[in-house]
C-alpha positions as CSV (number, residue, x, y, z in Angstrom):
1,M,-8.5,-81.5,8.0
2,Q,-11.3,-79.7,6.2
3,G,-14.2,-78.5,8.2
4,L,-17.4,-76.3,8.2
5,L,-19.1,-78.5,5.6
6,G,-22.6,-77.6,4.6
7,E,-23.4,-81.0,3.1
8,L,-22.1,-84.5,3.4
9,D,-21.0,-85.2,-0.2
10,G,-19.1,-88.2,-1.5
11,P,-15.5,-86.8,-0.8
12,A,-16.6,-86.0,2.8
13,V,-17.9,-89.5,3.3
14,R,-14.5,-90.8,2.1
15,R,-12.7,-88.5,4.6
16,W,-15.1,-89.6,7.3
17,G,-14.1,-93.2,6.8
18,R,-10.4,-92.4,6.8
19,V,-10.6,-90.2,9.9
20,A,-12.7,-92.9,11.7
21,L,-10.0,-95.5,10.9
22,E,-7.3,-93.2,12.3
23,L,-9.2,-92.4,15.5
24,M,-10.3,-96.1,15.9
25,G,-6.6,-97.0,15.7
26,R,-5.7,-94.6,18.4
27,A,-8.6,-95.8,20.7
28,R,-8.3,-99.5,19.9
29,E,-6.4,-100.6,23.0
30,E,-8.6,-98.5,25.2
31,I,-11.7,-100.1,23.7
32,D,-10.3,-103.6,23.9
33,A,-9.7,-103.1,27.7
34,L,-13.3,-102.0,28.2
35,N,-14.6,-105.2,26.6
36,V,-16.5,-107.3,29.1
37,Y,-19.8,-107.9,27.3
38,P,-21.1,-110.1,25.8
39,V,-17.8,-112.0,26.2
40,P,-14.8,-110.5,28.1
41,D,-12.3,-111.4,25.3
42,G,-10.8,-107.9,25.0
43,D,-11.0,-107.6,21.2
44,T,-13.9,-105.1,20.4
45,G,-11.6,-102.2,19.5
46,T,-9.5,-104.5,17.3
47,N,-12.6,-105.9,15.6
48,L,-14.0,-102.5,14.9
49,F,-10.7,-101.3,13.4
50,L,-10.5,-104.4,11.2
51,T,-14.1,-104.0,10.1
52,L,-13.6,-100.3,9.2
53,E,-10.3,-101.1,7.4
54,S,-12.2,-103.6,5.2
55,G,-14.8,-101.0,4.4
56,I,-12.1,-98.4,3.5
57,A,-10.3,-100.9,1.3
58,E,-13.5,-101.4,-0.8
59,V,-14.1,-97.7,-1.1
60,D,-10.5,-97.2,-2.3
61,A,-10.7,-100.1,-4.7
62,L,-14.0,-98.8,-6.3
63,F,-13.3,-95.0,-6.3
64,G,-9.5,-94.6,-6.3
65,G,-7.3,-93.0,-8.9
66,D,-8.8,-90.4,-11.2
67,L,-12.4,-91.5,-11.0
68,P,-14.9,-88.8,-10.3
69,D,-16.2,-88.6,-6.7
70,P,-19.6,-90.4,-6.5
71,D,-22.6,-89.3,-4.4
72,P,-22.5,-89.9,-0.6
73,S,-25.0,-92.8,-0.6
74,T,-22.8,-94.7,-3.2
75,V,-19.7,-94.2,-1.1
76,L,-21.5,-95.3,2.1
77,R,-22.9,-98.4,0.4
78,A,-19.4,-99.4,-0.7
79,L,-18.1,-98.7,2.8
80,A,-21.0,-100.8,4.3
81,H,-20.4,-103.6,1.8
82,G,-16.7,-103.8,2.6
83,A,-17.5,-103.7,6.3
84,L,-20.0,-106.5,5.8
85,M,-17.5,-108.7,4.0
86,G,-14.8,-108.2,6.6
87,A,-16.9,-107.7,9.8
88,R,-15.2,-109.1,12.9
89,G,-17.0,-109.9,16.1
90,N,-20.4,-108.9,17.3
91,S,-19.5,-105.2,17.2
92,G,-18.1,-105.3,13.7
93,V,-21.2,-107.0,12.4
94,I,-23.5,-104.4,14.0
95,L,-21.3,-101.6,12.7
96,S,-21.7,-102.9,9.1
97,Q,-25.5,-102.8,9.5
98,L,-25.4,-99.3,10.9
99,L,-23.5,-98.2,7.8
100,R,-25.8,-100.1,5.5
101,G,-28.9,-98.5,7.1
102,M,-27.4,-95.0,6.6
103,A,-26.6,-95.8,3.0
104,E,-30.0,-97.2,2.1
105,R,-31.9,-94.2,3.7
106,L,-29.6,-91.6,2.0
107,E,-30.1,-93.4,-1.3
108,S,-33.9,-93.5,-1.0
109,E,-34.1,-89.9,0.0
110,Q,-31.9,-88.8,-2.9
111,A,-34.2,-90.7,-5.3
112,A,-37.3,-89.2,-3.8
113,A,-35.9,-85.7,-3.9
114,M,-34.9,-86.1,-7.6
115,Q,-38.3,-87.3,-8.5
116,A,-40.0,-84.4,-6.6
117,G,-37.5,-81.9,-8.0
118,R,-36.4,-80.7,-4.5
119,E,-33.5,-81.0,-2.2
120,V,-33.6,-82.5,1.3
121,P,-31.6,-80.4,3.8
122,A,-28.3,-82.0,4.6
123,G,-28.9,-82.1,8.4
124,L,-32.4,-83.6,8.0
125,A,-31.1,-86.2,5.6
126,L,-28.4,-87.3,8.0
127,A,-30.8,-87.4,10.9
128,H,-33.1,-89.7,8.9
129,A,-30.1,-91.9,8.0
130,L,-29.1,-92.2,11.6
131,R,-32.6,-93.2,12.6
132,T,-32.8,-95.9,9.9
133,A,-29.3,-97.1,10.9
134,S,-30.4,-97.5,14.5
135,D,-33.6,-99.3,13.6
136,A,-31.8,-101.6,11.3
137,A,-29.2,-102.5,13.9
138,Y,-31.9,-103.3,16.5
139,A,-33.7,-105.5,14.0
140,A,-30.5,-107.4,13.2
141,V,-29.9,-108.5,16.8
142,A,-32.0,-111.5,17.9
143,R,-32.2,-110.3,21.5
144,P,-31.4,-106.6,21.8
145,V,-29.9,-105.6,25.1
146,E,-29.9,-102.0,26.4
147,G,-26.6,-100.5,27.7
148,T,-24.8,-101.5,24.5
149,M,-23.8,-100.2,21.1
150,L,-27.5,-100.3,20.1
151,T,-28.4,-97.9,22.9
152,V,-25.7,-95.4,22.0
153,A,-26.9,-95.5,18.3
154,R,-30.5,-94.8,19.3
155,A,-29.5,-91.9,21.5
156,A,-27.5,-90.3,18.7
157,A,-30.5,-90.7,16.3
158,D,-32.9,-89.2,18.8
159,A,-30.7,-86.2,19.4
160,A,-30.1,-85.7,15.6
161,A,-33.9,-85.7,15.0
162,G,-34.3,-82.7,17.2
163,A,-31.3,-80.6,16.1
164,G,-32.8,-78.9,13.0
165,E,-32.0,-79.1,9.3
166,E,-28.4,-77.9,9.1
167,L,-25.7,-80.4,9.0
168,R,-23.3,-79.1,11.7
169,P,-25.8,-78.9,14.6
170,V,-27.1,-82.3,13.7
171,V,-23.7,-83.9,13.8
172,R,-22.7,-82.1,17.0
173,A,-26.0,-83.2,18.7
174,A,-25.5,-86.8,17.6
175,A,-21.9,-87.0,18.8
176,T,-22.7,-85.3,22.2
177,A,-25.8,-87.5,22.8
178,A,-23.7,-90.6,22.0
179,R,-21.2,-89.7,24.6
180,G,-23.9,-89.1,27.2
181,A,-25.6,-92.4,26.4
182,L,-22.2,-94.2,26.7
183,A,-21.7,-92.8,30.2
184,R,-25.0,-94.2,31.3
185,T,-24.5,-97.7,30.0
186,P,-23.3,-99.1,33.4
187,E,-26.7,-98.0,34.8
188,Q,-28.4,-100.3,32.2
189,L,-26.1,-103.3,32.1
190,D,-25.1,-104.8,35.4
191,V,-22.0,-106.6,34.1
192,L,-20.6,-103.2,33.1
193,R,-21.4,-101.7,36.5
194,R,-19.6,-104.5,38.3
195,A,-16.5,-104.2,36.1
196,G,-16.4,-100.4,36.4
197,V,-16.5,-99.8,32.6
198,V,-18.7,-98.5,29.9
199,D,-19.8,-100.6,26.9
200,A,-16.9,-101.2,24.5
201,G,-19.0,-101.3,21.3
202,G,-20.8,-98.1,22.4
203,R,-17.4,-96.4,22.9
204,G,-16.4,-97.5,19.4
205,L,-19.6,-95.8,18.0
206,T,-18.6,-92.5,19.8
207,V,-15.3,-92.7,18.0
208,L,-17.1,-93.0,14.7
209,L,-19.3,-90.0,15.4
210,D,-16.4,-88.0,16.7
211,A,-14.7,-88.6,13.3
212,L,-17.8,-87.3,11.5
213,L,-17.7,-84.3,13.8
214,A,-14.1,-83.7,12.8
215,V,-14.8,-83.9,9.1
216,V,-17.9,-81.7,9.2
217,T,-16.9,-79.0,11.7
218,G,-13.1,-79.4,12.0
219,E,-13.4,-80.0,15.7
220,R,-11.2,-82.7,17.3
221,S,-12.7,-84.3,20.3
222,A,-10.4,-85.0,23.3
223,Y,-13.0,-87.3,24.8
224,R,-11.6,-90.5,26.3
225,I,-12.8,-93.0,28.9
226,H,-10.9,-93.8,32.1
227,P,-11.8,-97.5,32.7
228,H,-12.3,-97.1,36.4
229,Q,-14.5,-94.1,36.1
230,A,-17.0,-95.5,33.6
231,Q,-19.8,-93.1,34.5
232,T,-17.7,-90.0,34.3
233,P,-15.9,-89.7,31.0
234,V,-12.8,-87.6,31.4
235,P,-9.9,-86.8,29.0
236,V,-7.1,-88.6,31.0
237,P,-4.5,-91.1,29.9
238,F,-5.7,-94.7,29.6
239,A,-4.7,-96.6,32.7
240,G,-4.6,-100.2,31.4
241,P,-7.0,-103.1,31.5
242,V,-9.5,-103.7,34.2
243,E,-10.3,-106.8,36.1
244,S,-13.8,-107.9,35.0
245,E,-16.3,-109.7,37.3
246,A,-18.1,-110.9,34.2
247,S,-19.0,-114.5,34.2
248,T,-16.8,-116.7,31.9
249,E,-19.6,-119.2,31.6
250,G,-21.5,-119.4,28.3
251,P,-21.1,-120.7,24.8
252,G,-17.6,-121.8,23.9
253,F,-17.3,-120.7,20.3
254,E,-17.9,-117.6,18.2
255,V,-19.0,-118.5,14.7
256,I,-19.0,-116.0,11.8
257,Y,-19.6,-116.6,8.2
258,L,-20.9,-114.9,5.0
259,L,-24.0,-116.4,3.6
260,D,-25.5,-116.4,0.1
261,A,-29.2,-117.1,0.7
262,P,-32.6,-115.8,-0.3
263,D,-34.4,-113.5,2.1
264,D,-37.2,-116.0,2.8
265,A,-34.6,-118.4,4.2
266,L,-33.6,-116.1,7.0
267,P,-36.5,-116.6,9.5
268,A,-35.8,-120.3,9.8
269,L,-32.0,-119.7,10.1
270,R,-32.6,-117.1,12.8
271,E,-34.9,-119.5,14.7
272,R,-32.4,-122.4,14.5
273,L,-29.3,-120.4,15.5
274,G,-31.3,-118.7,18.3
275,A,-32.0,-122.1,19.8
276,L,-28.3,-123.1,19.5
277,G,-26.7,-120.1,21.3
278,D,-26.8,-116.4,21.9
279,S,-25.3,-113.1,20.7
280,L,-27.1,-113.8,17.3
281,V,-26.7,-111.0,14.8
282,V,-27.7,-111.4,11.1
283,V,-27.1,-108.4,8.9
284,G,-27.1,-107.7,5.1
285,G,-29.6,-108.0,2.4
286,E,-30.1,-108.6,-1.3
287,G,-29.0,-112.2,-0.9
288,L,-25.8,-111.6,1.0
289,W,-25.7,-111.9,4.8
290,N,-23.1,-111.8,7.6
291,V,-24.0,-114.3,10.3
292,H,-22.6,-114.0,13.9
293,V,-23.5,-116.3,16.8
294,H,-22.0,-117.7,20.0
295,V,-22.6,-121.4,20.4
296,D,-21.3,-124.6,22.0
297,D,-21.8,-126.7,18.8
298,A,-20.0,-124.8,16.0
299,G,-20.7,-127.5,13.5
300,A,-24.4,-127.2,14.0
301,A,-24.2,-123.4,13.4
302,V,-22.4,-124.0,10.1
303,E,-24.9,-126.7,9.1
304,A,-27.7,-124.2,9.7
305,G,-26.1,-122.0,7.2
306,I,-25.7,-124.8,4.7
307,E,-29.5,-125.5,5.0
308,A,-30.2,-121.8,4.3
309,G,-27.8,-121.2,1.5
310,R,-24.1,-121.2,0.9
311,P,-21.9,-120.2,3.8
312,Y,-18.2,-119.2,3.2
313,R,-15.4,-117.3,4.8
314,I,-16.2,-119.3,7.9
315,R,-14.4,-118.2,11.1
316,I,-14.7,-120.3,14.3
317,T,-13.0,-118.8,17.4
318,H,-12.8,-120.4,20.8
319,L,-14.1,-117.8,23.3
320,E,-11.4,-118.6,25.9
321,R,-8.4,-118.5,23.7
322,P,-8.0,-118.3,19.9
323,L,-7.9,-121.5,17.9
324,A,-5.9,-120.0,15.1
325,G,-2.7,-120.4,17.2
326,L,-3.3,-124.1,17.6
327,A,-3.7,-124.7,13.9
328,A,-0.6,-122.7,12.8
329,P,2.6,-124.5,12.2
330,E,5.2,-124.2,15.0
331,P,7.5,-121.3,14.1
332,T,11.2,-121.8,14.2
333,P,12.9,-120.4,17.3
334,T,14.4,-117.4,15.6
335,R,13.9,-113.6,15.7
336,G,12.7,-111.7,12.7
337,I,12.5,-108.1,11.6
338,V,9.7,-106.6,9.5
339,A,10.2,-103.1,8.1
340,V,8.0,-100.9,6.1
341,A,10.0,-99.0,3.4
342,Q,8.9,-96.3,1.0
343,G,11.4,-96.5,-1.9
344,G,13.4,-99.1,-3.6
345,G,16.7,-98.0,-2.1
346,L,15.4,-98.0,1.4
347,A,13.9,-101.4,0.8
348,T,17.2,-102.8,-0.3
349,L,18.9,-101.1,2.6
350,F,16.6,-102.7,5.2
351,A,16.8,-106.1,3.4
352,E,20.6,-106.1,3.4
353,N,20.4,-105.6,7.2
354,G,18.2,-108.7,7.6
355,A,14.7,-107.2,7.6
356,H,11.7,-108.6,5.7
357,V,10.5,-105.6,3.8
358,V,6.9,-104.4,3.2
359,Q,6.9,-101.9,0.3
360,A,4.8,-98.7,0.8
361,G,4.5,-95.3,-0.8
362,P,2.2,-92.2,-1.0
363,G,-1.3,-93.5,-0.7
364,R,-0.1,-97.1,-0.5
365,R,0.3,-97.8,3.2
366,P,0.2,-101.5,4.1
367,S,-3.0,-103.0,5.5
368,T,-3.2,-105.1,8.6
369,G,-3.4,-108.3,6.5
370,V,-0.2,-107.5,4.5
371,L,1.7,-106.9,7.7
372,V,0.4,-110.1,9.3
373,D,1.5,-112.0,6.2
374,A,5.0,-110.5,6.4
375,I,5.3,-111.4,10.1
376,R,4.3,-115.0,9.4
377,R,6.7,-115.2,6.5
378,T,9.6,-114.5,8.8
379,E,8.9,-118.0,10.3
380,A,10.1,-116.6,13.6
381,R,8.7,-117.0,17.1
382,E,9.7,-113.4,18.0
383,V,9.3,-110.5,15.5
384,V,10.2,-106.8,15.7
385,L,8.0,-104.6,13.5
386,L,9.3,-101.2,12.3
387,P,6.4,-99.1,10.8
388,N,8.7,-96.2,9.9
389,D,5.7,-93.9,9.5
390,A,3.4,-92.4,12.2
391,D,0.4,-93.1,10.1
392,C,1.2,-96.9,10.1
393,H,1.3,-97.2,13.9
394,A,-2.3,-98.1,14.4
395,V,-2.2,-100.8,11.6
396,A,1.1,-102.1,13.0
397,G,-0.5,-102.5,16.5
398,V,-3.4,-104.4,15.2
399,A,-1.2,-106.6,13.0
400,A,0.9,-107.4,16.1
401,Q,-2.2,-108.5,18.0
402,Q,-3.4,-110.6,15.1
403,A,-0.1,-112.3,14.8
404,Q,-0.3,-113.4,18.5
405,A,-3.2,-115.7,17.5
406,H,-0.6,-117.6,15.5
407,G,1.7,-118.0,18.5
408,I,4.1,-115.2,17.4
409,R,5.4,-112.6,19.8
410,V,5.5,-109.3,18.1
411,Q,6.8,-105.9,19.4
412,V,6.2,-102.7,17.5
413,I,9.0,-100.1,17.7
414,P,7.2,-96.8,17.2
415,T,9.5,-95.5,14.4
416,K,8.0,-92.5,12.6
417,A,10.6,-92.2,9.8
418,A,12.9,-94.5,7.9
419,V,16.0,-93.0,9.6
420,Q,14.7,-94.1,13.0
421,G,14.1,-97.6,11.6
422,L,17.7,-97.7,10.3
423,A,19.0,-96.5,13.7
424,A,17.0,-99.2,15.5
425,L,18.2,-101.9,13.1
426,A,21.8,-100.8,13.6
427,V,21.7,-101.9,17.3
428,H,19.6,-105.0,16.7
429,E,21.3,-108.1,18.4
430,P,19.5,-111.4,17.9
431,G,21.6,-113.0,20.6
432,R,20.1,-110.8,23.3
433,R,17.0,-111.6,25.2
434,F,14.0,-110.3,23.2
435,D,13.1,-107.7,25.9
436,Q,16.6,-106.4,26.0
437,D,16.8,-106.2,22.2
438,I,13.5,-104.2,22.1
439,V,14.8,-101.7,24.8
440,G,18.0,-101.2,22.8
441,M,16.2,-100.7,19.5
442,T,13.6,-98.4,21.0
443,S,16.2,-96.3,22.6
444,A,18.2,-95.9,19.4
445,A,15.1,-95.0,17.4
446,G,14.0,-92.5,20.1
447,A,17.4,-90.9,20.2
448,T,17.2,-90.1,16.4
449,R,15.8,-86.8,15.4
450,Y,14.3,-87.0,11.9
451,G,13.8,-84.3,9.3
452,A,13.2,-84.0,5.6
453,L,13.1,-81.7,2.6
454,T,10.0,-81.4,0.5
455,V,8.5,-78.9,-2.0
456,A,5.2,-77.1,-1.4
457,V,2.4,-77.8,-3.9
458,R,0.2,-74.9,-2.8
459,E,0.1,-71.8,-0.7
460,S,-0.4,-72.6,2.9
461,W,0.1,-71.4,6.5
462,T,2.8,-73.2,8.4
463,M,4.6,-72.9,11.8
464,A,7.4,-71.2,9.9
465,G,5.1,-68.7,8.1
466,V,3.3,-68.6,4.8
467,C,4.7,-70.8,2.0
468,Q,4.0,-70.5,-1.7
469,A,3.7,-73.3,-4.3
470,G,7.3,-74.3,-5.2
471,D,8.9,-73.2,-2.0
472,V,11.3,-75.6,-0.4
473,L,10.2,-76.8,3.0
474,G,12.4,-78.1,5.8
475,V,10.5,-80.4,8.1
476,I,11.7,-81.4,11.6
477,E,9.7,-84.3,13.3
478,G,6.5,-83.5,11.4
479,D,6.6,-79.7,11.7
480,I,7.7,-77.3,9.0
481,A,10.7,-75.4,10.5
482,V,12.3,-73.7,7.5
483,I,11.0,-72.1,4.3
484,G,13.4,-71.5,1.4
485,H,13.8,-71.3,-2.3
486,D,16.9,-73.4,-2.9
487,Q,17.1,-77.0,-1.8
488,R,20.9,-76.9,-1.1
489,E,20.6,-73.8,1.1
490,T,17.4,-74.9,2.8
491,G,18.9,-78.4,3.5
492,T,22.0,-76.9,5.0
493,V,20.0,-74.6,7.3
494,L,17.8,-77.5,8.3
495,V,20.7,-79.8,9.2
496,D,22.4,-77.1,11.3
497,R,19.2,-76.5,13.1
498,M,18.8,-80.2,13.8
499,L,22.3,-80.3,15.2
500,A,21.8,-77.3,17.4
501,G,20.9,-79.7,20.3
502,G,23.9,-81.9,19.7
503,G,24.5,-85.0,17.6
504,E,27.3,-87.4,16.5
505,L,25.9,-89.0,13.4
506,V,24.0,-87.5,10.5
507,T,22.2,-89.8,8.0
508,L,21.2,-88.5,4.6
509,V,18.8,-90.5,2.5
510,T,18.3,-89.2,-1.0
511,G,14.9,-89.5,-2.8
512,S,13.9,-90.1,-6.4
513,A,13.6,-86.3,-6.9
514,C,16.8,-85.3,-5.1
515,P,18.8,-82.8,-7.2
516,P,22.3,-84.1,-8.2
517,G,25.0,-83.1,-5.7
518,L,22.6,-82.0,-2.9
519,A,23.6,-84.7,-0.4
520,A,27.3,-84.2,-1.3
521,A,27.1,-80.4,-0.7
522,I,25.5,-80.9,2.7
523,E,28.1,-83.5,3.6
524,R,30.9,-81.1,2.6
525,H,29.3,-78.4,4.8
526,L,29.2,-80.7,7.8
527,R,32.7,-81.9,7.4
528,A,33.9,-78.3,7.2
529,T,31.9,-77.0,10.2
530,R,31.2,-80.0,12.4
531,L,34.4,-81.9,12.9
532,G,33.0,-84.3,15.5
533,V,30.0,-85.3,13.4
534,D,30.1,-88.4,11.1
535,V,28.0,-88.4,7.9
536,M,26.4,-91.4,6.2
537,V,24.7,-91.0,2.7
538,Y,22.3,-93.6,1.3
539,E,20.2,-93.7,-1.9
540,G,16.6,-94.3,-0.7
541,G,14.4,-93.6,-3.8
542,Q,11.5,-92.4,-1.7
543,E,8.9,-90.3,-3.7
544,V,7.7,-87.5,-1.5
545,Y,10.9,-86.2,0.1
546,P,14.0,-85.4,-2.0
547,L,16.0,-85.8,1.2
548,L,15.5,-87.5,4.5
549,I,17.7,-86.5,7.5
550,G,18.5,-88.3,10.7
551,V,20.5,-87.0,13.6
552,E,21.7,-89.4,16.3
């Protein structure tokens, strides 16, 4: 994580988006459980995650590869456009408008500064962007309500405006004020007070600002909400969902669609949709809009869009239970496995053991949609998902929840490496009850220590000391434990260290850059020194690590 930035440039905005997605993934279940307003459907965290994921995907598509890094307003505009195209729920639509407001203000200030031959201080530019974002979000909501995401956005903008012209104090003030405003939301919205929670959308916005704080200053916030202590945010483990006293009465359907329409068609559209239902939010501009409304007559809401322009990507969701599960074909009563694999050999290995494989690699982690598609292709009623990478856990969790809308029961085994996935798959028994199978597979994965060999690309500080470019690094469960100069010697030391706490089976998975004879040399060493240890060697073909190691 880079920190202590003096300006929010294009690369920093890209990092902000990625860190925000990571933190939103971690907070997703917590935010879902806080969700009682405007509808207690428990999906705000998931919607925000999916909206951000759509924005990041557009940024990566436009500015990936070897293209030069663009200016911050251009990256933000791409992030906002992607979020607009993939916005989910009321909170996701508002988030897309917040990002759009920031992008437009930064773009206009950059143009004005160039024309005047001067530079706008980074902190001042961000404060102005947050103010425009807040104003745009309020304007997009037909009936703004205090104690919501809007309130938190305005508090952040107010604090940023009074924090000076330097970037770090402005970001810190905005993030701190957002947390304070979130803690006060139950005082402003009675449904939150009765349920004992803070606003879910507002909590999502604090995650976004905490991600910005991490990118700009290097500070990682430990801030977390305990659902039963809504007015006193404390860093304690999440205790599970709350029982809401919110009324379940209200419109029966959520309708969301993208709309191609001229600006002058919007007033009539807003008036008609406002008469049909509530929670109306219309965001966008330049002929492209995202429309969100809760209504009883979903057909009339779509017809209103047809009168205004061309609606598409229409999503209609029953607010009591998802309709998608009703429309999906009935899955066959089988159990499926979906495994993420980085490398052709690993993909073949998982497939030979009955898994549906999702290919991945450095910078090519699967999206939520890809995992959901893989889950559905199993045609199974029960599916086990093996992410095999800690960075895939958040996406896997969202995919599992999305698959439930199709009537599929999905359980994620939190595997952090391919060797853990292989260990879990080895004890998989389709004939057992699903819960028993999950317990067995989770236990096998958890009992497998994982390590790897890699080569340093630059000088760096590590837990094992300072490494230089070209040094061989031995990694144990994510931490660098050994620094050497020879892969055979370093690998042998690494395996011995991993076996120091015991073990009966060592799995070696060779990568595409594995030197010839490396795995065989380590195997000979183990057979000579560890008589009670079995060794299995597989060709994995993974790119980053010449050798993966598992100890069971």
